[in-house]
N, C-alpha and C positions, 0 to 999 in steps of 0.2 A: 724820768727826767735826769737820775743820776748817770744813767748809761749815756744819755744824750750829751750831758756836759763832760763826762769822762773822755768822750771821743771828740767832742766839738771844740773844747778849750785848746788842746794842743794844736789842732787845725788852725784855729784862729790866730794863736801865737805865732805859728810859722808864716802865715799870711802877712801879719804885722812886720815880722822880720824881714821878709821878701820886699814889702813896700819900702821899708827903711833903707834897705841896701839899694833898691832902685833909685830912691831919692838921693842917696849920697853919690852914686855913680853919675846920676843925672844925664844918662845917654840912652835913649830908647833903643838904639840900635845894639848896644852891648847888652842891656838888660831892661826888658820892659817889666814894669810892676803888674801886680794883680789887677789894678784898675784898668790899665791899657789892655791887658789880656782879656778881661770881661768885656770891654768895648769891641775888641777884634772878634770875640766869640759871638757877640750879638750881631755884628755886621756880616760875619760869615753865615749864621744861621738864617739870614734873611735871603740867601740865594739857593737856588735849586741844586746846583752843583755841589754844595756842601753836603745835603742830604743824600744825594746820589753817590758821592765818594764814600760816605759812611756805609751805606748799604752795600755798595760793591765790594769794599774791603772786608767788610764784617763777614758776609756770607762766604767769600772765598777762603778767609782765614778758618772759619768754623768748618768748611768743607774739608780742608786740609787737616784740621785737627780730627775730624771724624774718620778720614782715610787712615791717618797715622794711628789712630786708636785701634781700628779693626785690624789693620795689618800687624800692629805690635802685639796685641793680645792673642791673635791667631798664631803668629810665629812663636810666641812664648808657650803656647799650649803644645805646638809640634816639638819644640825644644824640650819640654818637660817630658813628653812620651818617648822621644828618641834622642839619646845622648849624642849621636854622631851629628844631628841637626844643630844641637847646641854648639858643638864645636866648629861646625861649618859657619854658623852665623856670627860667632864671637868676633872675627876679624872685621866684619861688615859693621856690626854695631859699634865696635870701637872707633872705627873710622868716621861714622855719622856723629858720634859724640865729640871727636877731636877736631875735625876739619872745620875752620871757620865759615860762618854762613856765606860771607862775601865770595869765597871760592866756589862754592856750589851755585850761587847766583849767577856768576859770570858764565860759568859752564853751561847752565840750563838755558840762559839767555841765548847762547849760541845754538842749542839743540831745539828749543821750543818757542822762543820769543818771549816777550814780556807779558802777554795777556794773563796766563795762568801761573806765573812765576810763584805767587804768594801760596797757591794751593800746594804745589809741589814741595816748596821749601817748609812750609808748616808741617806736612805729612813726614817729611825727613827729620825734622827736629822732634816731633811727637813720637815717632816710631821707636827710638831707643828708650826713652823714658818709660813708655807703657810697656815694652818688651821686658826691660830689666825688673820692673816693679811687679809685673804679672808672674814672671818666672820666679822670683823670689818668693812671692806668695804662695805659688803652687809647690815650690820645693819645701816650703815650711809647713805644708799641710800635715796634720797629725796622720801618721802611718797606721795607727791602731783603728782610726775611724775608717780608713780606706779598707783595711782589712776586714773590719766588721761588716762594711757595705758589700764586700765581695762574698763573705760567708752567707750573708742573708740575701745574696743576689738582688741587691737593690738596683732598680733601673737608672741607666746612665743619666736621665734628666733629674732624677731625685738626688743622685750623687752630686751633681753640679749645683742644684738648688740648696741643699741642706749641708753640704760638706765644704765644696769649693768656694761658693759665693760668700758665705760669712767669713771664711779665711781671707778672701782676696779684698773684702770690703775697705779695711784700713789701708791697704796698700793702693787700692784704686783712689781713695780720697787724697792721699798725699800726692800721687802720680798726676791726678787730674788738675789739682791746684798748680803744680809746677808746669804741666804741660800747656795749660790754657794761657798762662802768662807768657811762656816762651813762644807760643803761637803767635801771639800779637807782636811780640818783640821782633822775631825773625820774619814774620810776614810783612810788617811795615817796613823793616830794613830792606827786604827784597823789593818792595815797591819803590822805595827811594832810589835804589840803585837801577831797577829796571824801567821805571818811569811809565807804567800803564796808566792811561788817562782815567780821569774820574775815580781816583783812589785817594785814600788818606795819605799815603806815601808821596804821591804826586803833589798833594796839598803841602806837605812839610817841605818838599823840595823847592816849590815855588816861592814859599815864605822865606827860605834861605837865599834864593836868587835875588828877590827884590828887598832884602834885608828888613823884612817885616817880622821883627822878633815877637811882636804881640800875637800875630797869627801863628808863629811857630809854637808859642806856649799854648795857645788856644787849641790847636790840633793835638798837642801832646796831652792836654787835660782830656780831651774827648777820647783819645785812645785809652787812656788810663781808666776812665769811667767805663767804657764799653767792656774793657778786659775784667774789671771788678764785677760788673753786672753779670757777665758770662760765668765767672767763678762762683758767684752766689748761687746762681741757677743750678749749676752743676752740684754745688754742695747740698742744695735742697732736694735735687733729684736722688742723691746718694743717702738722704735721711739724715744728714749732718745738722746739728743744732749749735747754735753760737749763743751762749748765755752770758758771754763777757760784755 
């Protein structure tokens, strides 16, 4: 009960502040309150397009997250084993970290169209996060343990399981937390720009076009909740406990 109250009371206070500000502004186009947002969410949830949009966006974003994770960790291992690969990839990784998502989206729309834009963008956003975290974890591995494994001729599978994975686990935790949130941010932004049909980004854009601020907030809440749930599932998969 203490944990529930500790987390629930601040949320309730912010909802009250939100509602008070909405009442003061008294303009649903400029700022819809939580009550209008809940009504909009209930209205949206009664349509098939709403659930189809959630499913379509979520699986594409998670697919991009998976692709970026596999490519990022694989490239990090190659960079760990070969220094020239590390030097070769550095400008590419710096570019992916620095260039705005909008620039990539516009270019990719010209090349591939809008259908799979969120998959590609998410992979591009996740790649440098997982690459840098994995590489840092590999480089910080205790050299004495690796020398011991080499002396005792430990098989590669056991080296990965008993030396590398325990070392990488905290790096993966922080990287995955950051990457999953960035995946949803970048993926939805790509959908808003590219406008693939039956996606959450398309729902956000239509809410903006028709000045439905309540629907805009409703879509935003859904996106935040899905991102939060995915982050918690990843944390559980990595064995993380939350005692706060």
